N, C-alpha and C positions, 0 to 999 in steps of 0.2 A: 720442429716441435712445436705445438698449441704453446699460445699462452693467452691467460687467464688473468685479469685482474679482477677483486671485487671490490663495491665501495659500499660503505652504509655510510650512517646520517652523523655519528660520533664514535669517539672511541669507545668500544664495551667489553667487556669481559666474554664474549660468547664465541666458544671456540669451533669455528666454521669447520676445522679439520674431522669433525664427527661425524660431519655431512658431505663433504665433498673428499671424491678417491683422486684427485688432482693436484697438482701443485700451482698456487695464485698466490700474487700478491694483493696486497690489501691497503685499500684506501679511507680515508675518512673526508664526508664535506665539509664540516667543521672540526677543531682541534679541541673544541670545550663543550660541556653540557648544556643544553638548550630546549624547551620544551617544543619550542617553535624557530624553524628557521625562514628566513629571509634570502634572496638570491646575495643580497649583500654582506651576506654573513659567511657565506663559502670560501672555505680556505683553500681547498683541490686546485691545483692547476692542470685545467682539463687536458691540456696538450700531451700530458704523461699518458694519457688513455687511449691516444693513436699509435701507441707501440703494442695495443694489445689485440688479440683475434678475436677475444671474447671477454665482455665484460658484465661479471655480475652486480645487479645493482640491488641492493639489500631494503626493502621498505619505501612505503609511497614516496618521501622526500628524494633519496638517490634515482626513483625510476623518475622522477618529476623533471629534478635538474639537469641532470646527466641526459637519460634519453629521450626527454620529453614525452613518457609514459604517462598517462591519464590515470590508470587502472590497473594495481598490483595483482586485485584479484581475478580479472578476466585474462591478463597474460602472463600468469605465473608460469614459469619455466618455459614460455613459449620464447624463438627469437625474434626479434625486433629490429628489422632494418639491418640485419645480416651481421649483427655487432652486439645487442642489448639482450640481457636476460634478468627478468625483474623476479624476486620471489620476496614471499613472504621474510617478517626477521624468526629465526626458531624461536627468539624470546616471547615469540605472541603465543605459541605453542602450549606454553604452561599456564597461561593465563585465559586462553582463548582453546579449549580441546577440540572444539569442532570442527577447527580448520585442519588438523593432526591429518588427517588421511588425503584433505586437499594439498598441504603442504609435501607430503611423503610423495605424492602422484609429481608435484612442481618439482622436487629434487630430483626424482626419477626423471622425468622429462629433460631436467636441463643436463642431467649427464649425458643422456643418448643425444641432444644437442651437439654439445661438444666433442665427445667420443666419434661422430660423424653415421651410428648407426637410425637414428630418426630418419625419417620417410614421410614427406607428405605425401597422403593417399587420395589426390581428388581423383572424383569421375570422369565421366565423359559427357562432356555437355553439348549441348547444340543448340543456333538460334533458329526460329523459326517465324519467319514474317511472309509466308504466302500463304492464302487457303488451301492451295491442296498439300503444303508441306504439313498444316496442320491438320486435316484431314487422316494424312497419311500415318501420321502420329497417334492421336487420338483409336485409330482402327487398332493398330499393333497392341496400343496399351490396353485396350478392350479384351483383345483374345489372350493377352499375355495370360498365364495360369495364375498367377500371386490374385490373392483375393482383396489385397487391398494396394494403394496408390498412396501416392504425398501429393498436396498441391497448396500452391500460395501464389499471394496477390502481392504486384508491386503498386501502389497507386499515389497521388499527386497530396493526398489528404489522410488525417485519422480517421474522417468523417463521409460516410457514404455521400452525403447532400453537399460537401466542401469541394468534392473534388473530384476523378475519375479513373479508373484503372488504365495503367498504361501496359500491362499486362499479366500472362498467366505463368506461372512455373510448374511444371509436373515430373515428377520422377515415379514409372511403374515399377522400378526395384531399385535396391541401393548403387550406387557407383554410377550414376547414370541420371540426366537431367536435360531437359529440355526449356525455354525459356520461349511461349508464344506473345508475339506483338498483340495487341487488342487490336491493331487497326485490321487483320485481319481474319478475325473470330467473326465471322459471317455468320446468316443464320443454320449452315450446313453446318459449320462448325460448333455453333451452339447447339444446336440437336445432338451430335456425337458427343460434344461434353457432358453435355445431362443424361446420356446413356451410360458414360464412362461413371459419373457418379451415384447414380440408381443403381450399378451392377456391384461395384465395387466399395469396399470401408474406404471413404475419404479421409487421408490423413494429414491433418493440420496443426502448427503451431499458433496459439492465440485464436482457435477455431471461430471466437464470436465474430473476432473482426473481419476474418474472411469471409463465412458464411454471410454477413451482414452484407459487404462489397460486393459480392456476387449475386446475391438475389437482388440487392437495389439494382446495379446497373446491368445483370443477363438473366434475372428472374431464375437462378438456379437454386434450386430443391435439395436438400438434403437431407438422407432419413438414413444412412448408416455411416459414421462419423468417428475418429478420435480425436482428441488434443495433448498432443505432446508436452504442451505447457502444463495442461493439468495434473498430467501423469506423473512430471518429475517435482510439481510443487508436492501432491501426496506422498510421494518416495522420499524427498528433500523438501521441505520448509523451509529450510533458513540458507539455504542457498539461492542467487539469483536464479530468474527462470528464462531469462533471453535465450532466443536460439545462436546466439553468436557466441555465447558463453558456455551454453551448454554444449554446442559444436565442439569448440574447443577444450571442455573438459573433459567429454566420452566421446570422443571419435578420433580418428587421425587426421583430418582434413586440416588442421593447424588454424592460422588466421587468413581463411581463402578470401575473403575480399576486404584485403588490406588495400590493395590498389585502389579500392571503389574508395574508402574513405579517404585515401589521399588524394584521388581527384576531387571528391566533396572540398575539403581543406584549402587546395589548390584554386579552385573554383571561386570559393568563399573569399579569398585572401584578393586573388588578381581581380573579381567582379564588385570588392568591397561591399559585402553582405556579409550577416553574422550567421553562422552556423545552424543555429536553430532556427532560420527562416529558409537556410536552404529546401529543395523541394525534389522529388526524383524525377521528374520531368524536364529538370536539368542536365540529366544524364543521356549523352547519346546511346541509342540502342547497341550499338557495336561495343559500346564499353558495359553497358550493365547487361547484356544476357549470361555471361557464365558466371556471374556473381548472383543474380536471380535464379537459375540454375539451380547454382550451389544449394541454394535456401532449402529445395524442395528435396533434395538428395541428403541435404543435415537433418531435415523431420524423418525422411523414414529411417533411415541409420539411429536416430536416438528412438523412433516408434519401435524395432527391433531390438532395442537393447533393453528400453523402458518395459514395454508391452508383458512381456514374458513373467518378470516382477509382479508385475501387477496381478496377472493369473493366479500366481503363486499363493498373493494375499486379499483371495478375492473374500474370505470371511471376517477381513480386517478391512483397511485400507480401501482395496475393492468396493465394497458395501460403500464407503463415501465417493468413490467416483462413479460410480451407477446409479445410485439413489438420490444423489445430493448434488455433483458438482456438472454430471452433463444434463441433466434436467435444467438446472439453476442458469448454464451458458442459454439456453434456448430462451430461457423467462428473460434472463436479463438481456437479451439483443430484444424482445418485446419493448420490454419497461424503455429501453434506451430509444427505440424510436418513437414511443410514445411520446418522449421527450418532456421535460417541466414547464408547465404553462406560466407565461406570465404576462401581467398587462403591461404595456409598453409607456401607456400614458404614465402610472402610478412608478415605472422606473423613473421618468425624466422627471415627477415631482418629486420621489428622491432624490435624486442627484443635486436638484434646486435645492433641498430644504439641507442637506449634507453642507452644502459650499457654502450657505450661509451662516449656519450652525459654527464653522471650521473657520470663516472670515470673522465671526464675534468673536470666537475666541481667542483669535491669532492676535485682534486689535487690541484687547482685554490685557493678553499676557505682554506687548509690547509697552502699556502703559507703566508697566512696573519699573522701579531704579535700577534695580539689579539687573533687568534686562539691558535697559538703557548704558550701564555701566560697561556690559560684555561688548556692547554695540560700537562704542568708544574706542575700546581696547584694542577689537579689531578691525574697525572702520570699517566694518560691513554688519548688513542687517542679522540678526540673528536668525539660525535655519534650524528648526525645532527638530528635524530629521537629524541631524548632527551630530553624533555621539562625543566628536571630540569637542565640539560647541559647548554640549549640555555639559560634559565631565568639567569644563571650564568656569563654567554657570555655576553649578551647584556646589561644586567643593575647591574652588580658589576665590571667587567672589562671595558666593553666599557663606560658605565656612560650613556648609552642611558635613556629617561624618560620611565617610565612603563606605558601601555596602556591599561591594565585592569589587573581583577584577575581572576583566574579559582575560582570552587564552594569551593576550600578547602582554598581559601584566599592567594595561590601561584600568582605571575605574568603570564599571560599567555601569551603563546607565537603561538598562532594560525595563519590561516591564515591572519585573518584581521588584525592583530597585525604587521606580518611580512609586509602586504602592506604597512602598515604607516611606520615602520623602515627604509624599504627600500628606502625611500626618504631622508633618514639622514646619511647611511652609504651601503657600498657594500655589506658586507656580511650576511645582513637578506636577501637582494635581491637574492643571491646566494641558500644561504639554503632554499629558497623557490622555485627557479626553482626545487633544487634539489628534493625536498620534492614533486612536480607535478610531475616529469619525474618518480620517482617511485612507486607515487600510479599508473597511467597511465600502468606503465609494470605490477605490482603486480595484480592490480584492472581488469585490461583488458585482456592484452596481454598474459603474462603468465596463467593466468586464463582460456583464450579462448582456447590455446594450449592443455591445457589437458583436456579439454572440449568436445573437437570437436569429433562428431560420425564417423563413415567409408567413409559417404561420402562427407566429408569436411562438413559440415552443423553444426551448433552449436543449439542445442533444447531447449528453454527457455521457462519459465513462462511469461502470460499475464493475470493481474487479473482484474477482473469488480467488486472485492468486497473487497477493501481496502482504496481508497480514497473516503472521502468524499464528497469530490465535484462531484465525478461523472466519475471522468476521469477516463482513465487506467492507471495501473500501471504495473511495470516489477520487477521482482525479479527470486530468481535461480541461473541458472549458468551465467547469463547476466542479468544485469538493461539495457535493449536496449533506455528506456526514458531518461539516464543520461551518453550520449556518452561525452567528454570533447569538450567545445565549442573552446579553442584557440587552440586545436594541435587534426590537421586530422588526425594522426596516426595508429589511431583504424578505422576510417572510410575508409581509404584507404583500408586496408586490407579485407573490407565487397564488395565482388566480386565474379561471377560467375564464376567458373571454366571451363567454357565451354565459349570460345571467342566470341560463337555468339549470348549470351547473354547478357542484360544491366541490370545496375539498374536502375531503374524509380520511382522517387518520386514524387506524386501531394502534393501539400500542396494546403492548402486554405489560402487564400490572407486576412488577415485583418479581422480574423472571428468575434473574440469576438467585435468590433466594427459595424462590419454589424451588427449582430445578436442585438446588443443592438440598433441601429438604428429601428430593424423591433420589439422587444420586445418593445419598448419606444412610438412608433407612430411617432418619430420628423422627421417629412418629409424634412425639413431643413439638418438634419442629411443624412437622405436619398437619400438627391440630390449629395450629394458628390460621394457617390457611382454610381448613374445614368449619372451622366457627365463621369464617365468612368478615371478620374484623379487622380494621385498618392496622395493614402489620406493623408499622412502624411504632402505631397508637399500642400494638398490643406487647410487642417487645419490650417497651418504655415499661410500661405497665410491669409485666413480668421480672424484668431484672431489678428493676428499682422498687418494686413493692409498692407500688402507688397506692393510697388507699379510695382513689375516685374510682369508676367507673371507666373501660376503656374509650368509649366515644366519648369521655370529657376530658380525654389525655392531650388532645392535638389544644385544646381552649384553655386547658388549666397549666398544663407543665408543656410547652411546647419547647424550651431548650433541653429538657431531658429526654422527648422524644426525636430530636436532633441528635443527643447524644447518642441515642439506641440507632437512629438509621447511621450514623457515621461508625459506629460499630460493626454492624450488619455486612457493610461497604467495607469496611477494613480488613475485617476478616476475611470474604473474599478474594479479595487482593493483596491478602498477608503482610499488612499493612503493621507497623506497630502502634505503640502507646502514643509517640509524638505525634504521628499523622491522624490519629483518630484524633488527638486533644484538638489538632488546627480544625479537623473538620466541623467537630463538635463545639466547638468554641468553649473550651475547657481546660483543667489544669493537666497536667500529662499523669499524675497521680490518680484525678478522677476517671483519667480513662483507663489506665489501667486496670483500676478497679472494676469498670464495668465490662472490660473484655474479660476477667477473672470472673464475674459472674455470668458473663451468658455464657460462656463454657460451663460452669455449674449447672447452667438451668439446661443447655442442651447438650450435654455429654456426649451421645451416640454423635454429634455431628463433629463437634473436638477430637473423637477417636479417628472419623473417618480421615480428617483433614491431616493427622500424623499420618495416618498411613501409608495416604496418598503421597506426601511429603515424601517418608521413607522410599518408598515406590520409586520416586522418581530421582531420588540420590543415588540407590544401588542400582537402579536400571539405566538412568540417564532417559528415558522414555515413556509415555504415558499413554492409553487409547480412550479417547471417549466412548461413551456408549454408541453414539451412532457410526463409527467406525476410523474417526479421525485419528493421527499420529501426532504426538507432540514430541521433537528431540530435542531435549535439553543437556546435551554433553557438558556444557558449561559448568555443571552440577560438580565436575571435576576439577575445577580451575584453581588455579594457585590463589587467587584473589577470593576469598573467601564470603565476599560482599558479593562480588559475581556469584558466586555459586549458590548462595541465598535467593537470591534474586531470580536465580534460573528454575530452582526448585518452587518459589512462590508463583511463577508464571506457569510452570505448567502444572498445578492444581488448580489456579485460575481458570487453566485454558478446557478444563474437564466440565467446570459448569457454564462459563461463557461462550463459548463453543457452541454449545448444544440449545442455549436459548437463541444465537444467532442462528441453530440451523432450523429451528422446530417456525423461528420466523421467516423463513426464507423457504421453508418446505412448504408452509400458508399460502405465501406469495405463489408459489408454480401451481398450485394445486386450485387457486384462486382463480387465478389467470387463464388456466384453463375450461375453469368452470364458466367464466366469462365469456370464451369464444363461443360456447355452446349453448349460452342461455340468451334470453331477453334484456337483459340487464346493459344498461348503458353505461359502462364505464371503463375508465382505462388508468390502470397502474401505472404510476409514473416515478416512483422511487421509493427504495426499504433505505429509513436512518434508522441506524442503530434497530431498536425493538419496535419500530412502528413500520408500516404499510401505507404510503401514501396514493390515493386516486382522485381523480377526476370524476364526479358522480351526478348524473342525472338529477333533478331533487324528487322527480317521482319514483327514482327507484335507490335512495337513500334506506330505506328500510330494509327490502328485499337484500340489497347488498351487504349490510351492518349485519345480516341475520346468518346470510350465506358463508361469509367471511370468520364470525365469531365459531357458529361449527365448523369450519373447517379448520382452525386454529387449535381449537380445543380436541381436535381429535386425538384420540390415547395413540402416540408413536411408540411406546413403552417407555415414557418417563412421564408419568402422569398420578398422581393422587387418585387412587379409587376413590368415582365419587365427586370430588372436587378437580376438575379441571384447570390449568393455567387462567388466571383472570384478562380480561381485555375491557381497554377503556377506548371509546368511541369518541371523535371530536369531528365536529361538523362546522364549514362557516364558507364564508365566501372566499377568505382566505387563506392562509395555512397561517395567520398572525393572530386573528382576531375572531375565534368561534363562537357559531351563534346557530340555531335550531333551523332546519329550512325551513323556507314556508311551504 
């Protein structure tokens, strides 16, 4: 008889018998209630688990402390180390309805693991490390009747210029795969591979990465291709999109590269290197090939599962896939290859400037008697980066009031707390400044210097499949979406090394409000744009019934204009009076009055927002006018706050994703125009609603006029006769704009 144990974090009222059709013994990590536990808190005698054939681990803590499993989401229902099966807590389902299906799938998989009916279905994989072997296989793949194949690369780095391709895996049908060592990819093999790529549809998972790698190192050109990561993102933007996760979730391949992961951990332990520093060139070919081949097999299996669904959705999310995501993939590959231009001498100047500013602030900090007192108590110099020491300084020595607590119950000293405390004493203000400058230096300046390519540009990632809102995100060597707002030192370093080229930025003007007026059909709100007035001044003039002219509002009633601005954006994000009051620097009562007046002024907008909120609540999803789908199953959450947040995010998605997509489509079309024109320009980034480029000084007017024309093209979301506004800024750096000479 199979013996099963179940380990949960702490005593609960969950009736696990409802979910499991077998007998089990139940244990807890700790015998009391605690929000967060440490290893020292655990009461469970782990030796007792040796008596069981299977151990079900409920939740992250049980998975971590018992099975050494880092992700319940990834391994839910799967057997790990032939003993442990992690699973979500059933209690989560009521509060996070979006995991309902995943939970049930995990329970079904768990049962099949325990009753022995589960079988792992891996394909037939083959290593290829000779030219003849590669030629023979690729020839076979070319003649195979299927019109698509999967292809994947294994590389030593995330960027083409930083490393090289170790090998290429190919599956010309499901349940099959080969891994071709790059050492045997000769000119003959390259020619054959290009023939395969040209003849059939190349299916990849994260196509932008693989196409960039293969174009840079082998000059392969892809015309017909599909991306399973993008397919899945459009089919369910709320899930993880990694190949391994999707293979475990949607195929019967199981944890197919677990031995490879074990090799990585063992290698790092033996050689005393960090896991994040591990590179795939450290894996011997004899170990690599079967898992690499599994990647292309997983890709083709996912494609055969996802693509039919996409084809059936051709009038909705299929539109977003073919008209937005696929063209954007090629565009962003160009943008990434162009790179963000930096002047190295300015980076070193910025580094020295920040070092001096930090030194001076710290020197001043150490003169305060309270700091000297804490140093005397601890017998060491104060570390401004230590939350424990700062809590001791602020709340014990200085006697300042505690403003909040961390997850462990300790007094918080985070940025929000420092912003409050700085009005009570100079020391928290100094520490806040030191922290901000150190973050700018380490996160941006230092990191940029070490990651510059030989041409002075930095190449990073722009992601299409991360943000559930449909907006672009950025990651990797530099997060271009999150430059410091109140310090332009980083932006000042973004500048062409050629003095004849300028930084040009086009920004959509009040884009979200513009598209809200179009989508809602509110003619009165559209009229504000049609009159060409300053939007926030016009809104303030209307809702506060100001006696002056609209053009005088900014000068005479700047505070009311700020309140109107806060209300406009607050409405788009579903914010309440409290948030609007904070943004508009007014009382909550005043904010609520402004919101009420706003909706009285624009009743059609109000009606549309309410209708879309109801639609989200009842359906659990919404479609954008450009074909994206936003799923919000949390509207059914038992946590009403979470449900309300889900509704707000869904309605905001309708507006925010359209503004983002219009900007993205403009970038795509402009990039194609640049390729066939005489304009000397390169787009190097999209930041929120801006398109950034380096442009030759003699071509700036041509570039600006064409980009404006493309951006204002009516894509079905324009006010007739009044296209969305654009602002063009020009300068020798991204920080200090001026007219080009």
